[in-house]
N, C-alpha and C positions, 0 to 999 in steps of 0.2 A: 605800534604795539597795542593790542586789545587787552586791557587789564581785566582779569576775572578772578582776582584773589583779594577781594575787599574784606573777606572774613579774617584775613591775616593783618591787613592794614589798609588805610586809605591815604590818598594824597592830601596834603594840607590845602585848605581852601584859600582863595585869594583874600577873603575877608580875614580869616584867622592869621594869615601871614602878615597882612597889614597891621593888625592889632598887635601881634607879637613884636614887630619891629618898632612900632610907636612906643609901646610900654617899655621895651628893653632900652630904648634910647632916652626917653623922657621921664620914666618913673623907675629908675634903676635902684632905688634905695631898698634896704632890708626892711621888710614890713614889720619887723619886731623892734626896730630902732625907734627911739623916742623923739628924734629931731624931725623937722618939717619934711625933709626928703623921705625919711622912713614913713612918716604919716601919709604922704601922698601915695606911696606904694601900698600902704595898709588900706587906704580908701579903694584903690583898684581891686585889691584882694577881696574885700568885703562886698563890693559891687558884683564881682564875679561869683562869689558864693551865693548871693541872692539870685542871680540869674539861673544858676544850676538848680537851686531850691525851687524856683518858680516852675521849672520844667517838670519837676517831680511833685508839684503841688504840696510842698512842705515848707518848713521854716529854714532860714539860712543857718541857724545855729546847729542844725542837724547834718550839715555837710562838712566833711573833713577831706581836705585835698591830700593827694599822695603822688607818687612817682609813676603810677600806672595801674593796670588791672591786676597784675601779680601782687604788688604790694597791697593793693586794696583788699584782695582776697585774704592774704596772710594776716594783715593787720586787723581786719574785721574779725576773723576767727579768734585770733589771739586776744583781742579786746573783749569779745563776748565771753571767752573762757575765764578771763580774769574777773569779769563782772559777775560771774555765777556765785551764788551764795552757798552752793552745795558743799558739804564737807566730805573729805575722803576721795575715793576714786570717782572720776567723772566719766560719763558715757556720752559719746558723740555719734551721730548718725549722718552718713553721707552716701554717695553712690559710687559705683565703679566707672561711671561715665563722666566724671567731673573733668574740667580743664586740668592739664598737667600741673599747673601751679598749685592747685588745691589738692589734687589726688596724692601727689608725692608728699605734700606737707602733712596730710592726714596719715599717710603711711609712717611718717616720722613720729607723729603724735602717738600712733598706736604702739610704737616701740617703747614708749615711756611707761614706767610702772604705775603712775597715778591716772592714766587715761586709757579708756577702752574705746575702740572705734568699730562701728558696724558699717560695712559697705553693702548697700542695697544693689541688687541686680535690676535689670529692666526687662520689660516684657517684649513681645514680638513687634510692638509698635514703637519701641525705644523709650517708653515711659516707665516710671516706677509704679508699683502697685501701692495704693493708699492703705490697703489692708496689711501688706507686708511692712509698711512704715509703722502702722499702729502696733503690730505685733512685736516690732523691734524696740519699742519704747520700754525703758526700764525705770525703776524708781529714781535712779541717779542720772538719767538722761538730762543733759543741760543744754545741748546745742544740736541743731540739725542744719546741715549746709547742703543745698541742692541747686545746681545750675539751672537757669531759666531756659536758655537756648543752647543746644549743643553745637559746637563749632564745626563738626564734621558732617553731621546729618541734618542739622537745622531743627531737630525734634524739640518741641516745646513741652516743658514739664508743667503739671497743674499746680502752679504756685499758690493760687487763691485757695484751692482745696487743701493743700498742705498746711497753709497758714491757719486756716479755720480749725484743722485738726489739732494744731499745736497751741493755739492761743489760750485755751482753757487749762492747759497742762503746765503753764509757766516754763515753757521750753523756748529758748531763743532760736530764731530762724534767720539764717543768712542765705542769700541767693546771689550767685555770680550772674550779673545781668550785662556783662561786657558785650556779648554778641547781640543782645536784644535792644539795648538802649540806642535810640535813633533809627531803628529798623521797624519795630512794632511798638504799639502803645504799652507802656509799663506803669503809667501814672496810677491806674486803678488798682495795681497790685501793692502799692506802697503800704496801705493799712494792714496788710497781711504778713509783712516781714519786719524783722528787727534791724536788718542791715542789708544793703546791696552794694555791689562794686560795679563801677563803670569806668570807661577808659576814653581818653581824648582821641587817640589816633585811629579809633574805629569810626569816628564821626567827623572826619576831615579836620581834626585839630592836630597839634604837634605831638610827637612822641615824647615819652617821659613825663606824662601828666595823667592823673586819674582822680577818682574821688570815691568816698564811701558815704552812703546815707546811713545814719543811726537813728532809730526811733527815739522820740523824746521820752518814752516810757522806760528807757534803760537808765540804770544808775551806773555810769561808766567810771572806771578808775584810770588814773594817768598811766602813761607808759613807764615801765621800770627805769628807763633812761630818763633822768630828770630833764624836763624840757618845758619851755613856755610856748612852743609852736603848736598850732592847731588844737587848742584847748588842752594841751598836755597829752594828746593822744599819739602824736607823731613827732619824733625828733627830726631835726634837719631844717636848714634854711628853706623858706618857701620860694618856689619858682613862680614869681608873680607874672612875668611875661607869658610863660606857658599856660598858666591858669587863665589869664585874661583871654588868650587865643582859644583855649578850650571852651570857655563859656560862650564866646562869640560863635564858634563853629557849631557847638551843640544847639544853641538857640536857632541858628540858621537852618540846621538839619531838621530839628523837631518841628519847626514852623510849617514845613512841607510834608510832615509825616504821613498824613492820610493820602495825599496825592502820590507820594513816593511808594507807599505800600501797594497801592493799586497798580502802579507801573511795574513794580517788582513781581507782583503776582501774575501780571500779563506776560512778562518776559519768562518767568519760570514755566508757565503753562505752555507757551510757545516753544521753548527749548525742548521740553519733555515730549511734546507732540512731534516736533521735527525729528528727534532722535528715533522715535517709533516709526514714523512715516518713511523715513529714509533707510530704515533697517540698519542703523549704525550700532555696532556691537558695544554699546555703553548702556548698562541697565541702571536707570536712575532709582535712587532710594526714595520711595514715595509712601507716605503714611498719613494718618488723619490730621495731625497737628504739627505743622512745620513752619519755620520762618521762611518767607518767600525769597529771601536773598541768597539762600544756600541750596545748591543741588549737588548732592554727593552721588557718584556713579561708580559702578563696578564694571570693568571691561570683561568681555567674554573670554579673552585668551591672552591678554598682554599685561605685563606687570605695570603698576601705576607709575613708577618712576620713569619708565621708558616712554609711556604715553605722555606724561608731563613734559619730558624733554622734546618729544616730537611736536607738541603744541608750541613750545617755546621756540623751536626752530622755525615755525611758521608765524612767529610774532604774536602768540597768544599766551598770556600768563595765567596758569592755573596752578593747583597745588595737589599734593598727595595727602593732605590733612592739615591739622593744626601746625602752624609755624613753630610753636613752642615744643612740638614733639618730633620735629624732623630729625632723623637719625636714629630714632627708637626702632628696635627690631620687632616689637610686639605689634600685632594687628590691633588697632584701637577697639576697645570694648564697646564703644558707641555704635560701631557698624556691625558687630557680631550678630545681633538679632536679625539682620537683613541678609545674611549670607549662609550658605550651607556648610562651608568648611573654611579653615583659616587660609588656605591657598587662595581662595577668592578674595579674602581681605587684602592680599598683597596687590590686587589689581584695582584698588580703590583710587579714585581721583575726585577732586572737588572743584566745582565751578561756583564762584560767589560773585554776585552782582550788586550794583548800587543804582541810584537815580541817574548816574552818569552813563550807565550801560544803555545802549540803544537797540532798537529792533534790528537795525542794520548790522550791529555787532553780532547779534544772535544768528542772523542769516550767514554772516561770514564764518562764524564758529562752526556752524553746521556744514558749510561748504568745505572748510579745512578738515573737519572730522571725516567726511567722506573720502577725501584725498588720502589722509593718514591711514585709515583702516583698509582702503583699497590696496595701497602699496604694501602694507603689512601682510595682508592676505596673499598677495601675489608672491611675496618673498617666502612665506610659509609653504605655499603650493610648490614653488620651485625647490625648496629644501626637501619636502616630502618626496617629490619625484626623484630627486637625486639619491636619497636614502634608499628608496624602493628599488631603484635601478641597481 
């Protein structure tokens, strides 16, 4: 199997698996317990917290561990809303192209009488307009939440510029960086946000673990459910083995970030070039600012789910979009700027690569692509001849 769905999840690394097993076996105590067994688990937890903080060039106290990207997004937004000192109805700004975990949560917030939500559209390049954002700001705007890298198109939003726009207005800024962490450099963006969400299983760590970064400039309030976990921000017993494995995997991944990014850019360019040179009827979504690990494509004439199954039949794993949105009937709003009608949107598939993807893999994918679409064209030609007869 050639795996090309790293935007959905990644395999756990050997290092992360070894760390998980060791900590689960030897440091099984509850990190909140006061005895020595709990204290040893607490030491592992805080060491892991420091490791994640170092990757973001921030302080350990600013890292809160969660059960994954979705909880990180929801908990960050909820915490920032509770931290707002605005009285009366609160206004939130987000986009129509957020990850489903945030988009539908924002839809739910918008149904509440004390919260108003503005959903920004994106331009033909898949990015928001800074002028539209500025025009949307109201006196009661307390929070902006905008994803860094889109999981379907790989489009990168201008986080630094957004942060600069908001910083003088006393508006909290959250960014979902689950897709970008470990793929492109995000360390330089930390001064421009108030919180970010990241996830373990996107960077070769175990599933069920994530984290939030909170700016030290925030005055955070405890979770309504009384708890002594994670500085009172999150209820629930801490998954120390998972967190230790997450920090090990993330450290290993980020250490090779520059080299991996160069490798991914090479693979992306090679793949797009081969699709064009071989006249394969897959049109890649290409724009100015994209994460090199993601290549979204629109087939000329075949529905995406059928294309995905054909690749799977040939031992290649791709997807038709975000794994968290599979089964949804709507065409993702993130790809709509790049298509002429919604019917095209149903022909979308996504290839996503990692440092484990090789040039040989790309060559094999192109070879299989030629075979798949040659057979489909022949079947269509035979059908058309039969109908015309």
